C-alpha positions, 0 to 999 in steps of 0.5 A: 375830515379835516378838510372840511369846511362848513358855511360860515353863518356868523354874519348872517341876518336873521333870515325870513327865507329860511324860517319860510322853509322851515313854516312849509316843513310845518303846515304839512300837518295843518290840523294841528297847527290849526287846532294850535292855532284856535287854542292859543287865540282862545286863550288870549281873549280869555285872558282881556275878559279876566280882568275886564271882569274883575274891574266889572267886580271892582266897580259895582259889587263894593264902589256901587253895592250893585249885587243885583247881578252877581249870581249871573256873573259867578257863572259868568267866572266859573265860564271862564275858569272852564274856558281856561282849563279847556284851551292849556289843555287843548294847547299844551297837547297841541303844540306838543304833537306839531313837535313831534311831527315836526320834528318828524317831518323833519328828520324824514327829509333830512334823510330822504335828502341823505339817501340821494346823495352821492358818493363826494358828499360823504368823502367831504362831510364828517359823519359827525356833522350829519347826525347832529342835524339829525339829531340835536338839531332836528329836536331843537328846533322842533321843540322852539318851534312847537311852542314858539307858535304858542308863545308868538301867537299868545303873546301877539294877539293878548297884546294887540286886544290889550292896547285896543281895550285900553285906547277904548276905555282910556287913550292916555293913560294908554299912552304910556305904553305905547311910547316904551313900545320902540324902546322895547323893539330897540331892546329887542333887535340889539340883543337878538343880533347878539344872542344870533350871533353866539349860538350860531357860533355854540352851534357851530363847534356843537358839529364839530364836538359831535363829529370828535365822539363819533371820531373818537368811538370809531377809532378807539382801536387805533388811539389805544395801540399808538396811545393818543388817549392824551392827545384825544383828550386834548383835542376834546377839552379844547372845542369842549373850553371853546364851547363853554366860552361861547354858551356862556357868551350867548347865556350873558346876553340872554340874562341881561335882555329878560331883566332890560325888559323888567325894569322897562313894564316896572317904570310904565306900571309906575308911570301908570300908577302916578298918571292914572292916580293923579286923574283918580284923586282929580276926578278926571273924567274918562273918555265916556265923561264920568269920573276915572274910577279905582276900578278902571285905574286897577284895569290899568295897571292888571293891563300893564302887567299882562302887557308886559308879560306877552312881551318878555314872552315874545322877547324870548320867544325871538330871541330863542329863534337867534338860536334855532336858526342856526340849527335851520340853517344848518338843516335846510342846507342839508335839505338843499343840498344838491346831489352832484350825482343825478337822474336827468329828468327825462330818465327820472321820468322814464326810470323812476328816481333812487328810491323810486324806481318804476320796476316796468320799465327796467331792461336788461343789461349784458354788460358792456363797458366801454371808456371813451376819452374819460378825464377824472378828478376828485379835486381841480388841478389834480386829474386822476385819469387823463383821456382814458379809453376801455373797451370791456365785453359782457361776460370778460373778467379784467383786473385792474392791478398797480400801485396805490393811488394810480387811479384804480379804485377810480376806475371801478368808480367811475364804472359804478357811477358814484362819481361821473367822468369830468370828461367824456363818456362811459357806456353800457351795452353800448348807451350813455349810462347817464341814460340809465338811471342810478337806481337802475344800474345799482340795482345790476351792481354787485360790489364788494368793499376790501373792509365790508360793512355788516349791519347789527342784523342776523346774517340772514338780514345781512345776506338779503340786504342786497334783496330785501325779498330774497327768501331763505332758498336765496340766502343759502343758495349765495352763501353757499356759492362763496363758501359761506354756509361751511361757518354759518351752519356750524353756527348756534343759530345759523342764517338766525345769528346775530354779527354785532355791530359792524359784524364784530362777532365775525372775523375779518375773513367770514364778514368779507364772505358775508359780503360776498353773498350779499352782493351776490345775491342780486344776479348782478350784470357787473360785479366789483370787487375792489381789493376784496380777498385783501382782508381773507388769509390764504385759506379762506381765499383758496375757499373763495377762488374757486367760488368767484371764478364760478360766480365771474361765468357770464358776468363783467368783473372788474377786480381791483387787486394788490395780491397777484395770486388773486388776479391769476385767472382773470381773461384780461389784466391791466397794469394801471399807472397814473391813470393809464394803462401801460400794460394790458393782456393775460397771466401768462401774456404779462409775464412774457413782456418781463416788464412791471406786471411780471416784476409785481409777480415776482416780487410778492412770490418770493416774498410770499416763498420766503414767508412759508419759509419761515412758518 
């Protein structure tokens, strides 16, 4: 996956379009968000009322000595305390709920998209990159969004409320805070850009580290057998060191940001004390025409402290949003990724999409396959097939042989519509196969790979993976057809035996037999065997060949094979070279031609005889 190039976000500015798309995901759970907003606004109102209550107490009880309203004041104070308890409980509960719901929605949409994306996407995208989007990025984004709503809403509401109150009480002291706001804005913009750029770099390196973890785990046997532990450690250390350096840079900017805001806030407090103290000492009248009191000065000092606390909270969440934007951009990029292979609108209308098929509208595929002037390339200017033509009738078995890279697997990938022709058309039963839905076509396909992939489930569930509603009798019948029942019934738990991760508890041959049964349980009209017997030993191959002959009856079968002994009974054998058919016929006809197929078969036959004589 060294050729994978992730979009570079390092020079992008704060993207409102990205957050608008994320916000659409957030408001899918309107009830939780509304309750969260109400709770936070209630908390902001109480934060503003609390200093007013204290200022009233100082002025009434201590300066004027009037205790006539003491009971009412204490009841009000108790109600405020109760209000704090209710609102704090409510916003913590709802913020946590929003975090879980947002994380769920992001993962659901991303995973849904992964089901739609075609083979080309997985060919070019490292598994680690995808894993990082579904795990660390989605978790981080959900956390910052949920608690960010709390901090942003509480902070902005508190600041606006405080500004309104202090301008009503004494506009001259309120100007001190107002004058410092542009300075705070400039500082925030500067550090916001620096922190965003730093954390974008960190997230990009984190994706590479996740990919490195994945490759290290999946390829551990190869690494150990080639004694590459030191090399792998060195390469990983380079990535980890680079991430450490970038992370420290981001931390430095964040650590500078908040102390600077703290200094500005204390400058405001000092200025308020200086100006307000002079006004109290000199008996300057307030906006209400009465002398500015100690209670009023206390109110301003308290509000100044309170005002800059949400400023720092907002600054912190803005910094975190800068960090989260890198994650948001990558998640949105995944969710909005366009599949290279997709159904036309009229096809979706008739057949549904791959995740929601309209089964009642499906017909029956017979299995006629025709390539008409097909040209195909995976990469620009690297043509694999050029003006390729082929016409296969239903029920015909076709073997594709030739050198590695000749185009054999490409042909079957096109038949399966894992890819589509660059030029030309492919027809199934005389109809352009783009007029069928992808789900409909795949439901009529059976595909067996060279390296079988089994899930960490029971043998029965692995076979049933091809047809989720299959009964145990259907599972056993499919296993019996391919000869897998022989070894399965010898196991202690039989069909309930778990196969381990990627089928590690079974031999390669046993895994392949299960993958055959999985492909056949859907009763496919088109069967594709892509080097399906190359991993099976000779004894197992002999057992499976007989079953394959039965399975191929009535089905159009494409077999890609290097081992020519597996294609002798094919109706048609195509010798492929550089994307073109250079020989065509059955086994006997091609041997009589004494051409490429003859030479390939003779060389393999001689080698096999030599191996048998050595044994």
